[in-house]
N, C-alpha and C positions, 0 to 999 in steps of 0.2 A: 522252616523256611519254605516260602511258596509265593506263587503269583496269584494275585486276586483274580477271581472270575471276570470281573469287569475289565481289567487290564488285558486279559487273554482274549476276550471277545473284541476289544478295541484293536488289538494286534492282528487278530484273524481278519478283521475287515480291512486293515491296512495292507497286510502282507500275505494273506491267503493261508494256505494249509499249514506251512511251517512257521506259525506265528512266533513261537518262542525262539527258535533258532535265529530268525531274522531280527526280531525286535530287541532281544537281549544280547546279541552278539557284541554290541558296543559297550555294554555295562561293565564296570570294574568289579561289581559285586552283585549278588542277589540280596535285596533287602530282607531282613527278618522282621516280622511283625509280632508284637506281644499284645494280646487282647485281654483286658481286665475290666469286668468279668467276661467270660465267654457268652455267646448268644444263647438265650433260652426263650421259650415261648411265653413267659409270664409277662403280664402287662407292665409297662414302664421299664426303661432301662437307661442307665447312664454308663457309658463305656469309655475307657481310656485306651487309646491305641498308641503304642510306642513303636517306632520304626528305627532299626539300627543296622549297622553293617556287620553284625556278629561280634563286634567289640565296643564301638563307640555309638552313642545316640545320635540320630540324624534329626528326628522330629517326633512330635507328639500331637495327637488330635483327641478331643473329647466331644462326644455327641450324646444327645439324649432323645428319647421318645417318651412322651408324657404317659403317666400311669393310666389315666382315664381316657385314653385316646385310641380310637379305632379308625382315625382318618388318614393314616398313612403319611404323616408329617413328622419329620425329625429336624433337630436343630443342631448345628455345630456350635458348641460352647467355646472351644479353643482350638486353634490350629497354628502350629509353630514349627519352623524348621530352624536348626542351629544356623546362626548368621553366616558362618564360614562356609556352609554347604548349600546356601541359597543359589538359585538360578543355575542349577545343575540337573533339573528334572525331579528332584526329590519331593517337591510339593505335589507334582502330578502323581507320583507313586503313592504317597501318603493318602491323598484324596481318593485314588482308586481303591486302596485298601479300606478306607472309611466307607466309601459307597458300597463296596461289596459287603461289608458287615450290616449296613442298613438294609440292603436288599435281603440278606439272609435272615435278618430279625423279623422283617415284615412277612417274608415267606413262611417262617416258622409259625406265624400267627394267622396264616391264610388271609392276610390283609395286603392289598397292593400298595406298594410304596408310591406315593404321589408327589411329595415335595420335600426338599431339603433346603433349610434357610440358615443364614448367618447374619449377625449384626456387625457391621464394620464401622470404624471411626472415619469420619469425613476427612480429617486433616492428616492423622497419623497413619492411616492404612491405605495410602495411595497405591503402593505396589501390590498390596493384598487385593485391593479393588480390581486392578488390572488382571491379576492372577485368576481370581474367581470368575471374572467376566470371560477370560479365555477358556475356562472350564465349563462353560454353559450356564453360568449363573447370570441373572438379570436383576438390575436395580429396580425395585418395585415401589419403594417408599422411603421417605425421609422422616425420621423422628426428630423434631426440633428440640434442642437443648436437653436431650436425655443424658448426655455425657457432659463432664466438666469442660466448658469452653469449646465444645464442637457437637455437631449433630451426629446421630446414628443413622446409618444407611442400611436398609434391609435388602439383601440379595438373596434370590430364590432360584433353585434349579428344579425343574419338573422331570418326573419319570414317566408320566402318562401321555 
């Protein structure tokens, strides 16, 4: 169990020196992250991140970095929080854990992380679109008719 480096630095900016004491004093639990596989410097990675409260699953994220890629770009393939646990800050914690893993992966390869992107559904992902926008992602493109009966929206977050 631990706190992602990204979350720590965000807390430190917000709350100063006693980042964890201030930021986590209101949490009911410290989330546990399970990373499969763990980070290695080999080119190409698809990683599943499971977040739980020590007993029950809270959310899952899957991301990838292409095998023949030295451009510092990663894609979120899946991002899901258990419905009953939505809108409680769990998405932010899972995303912070995901970003920390992406940064660690690129650091292990001596490649600066530059972009993180996700494809969202225009109609069914209205809440997800608002969430990712609130987390620094920007809608940069619409792919017409890529999905059945709806467009795909590409959202990107930059690290540089």
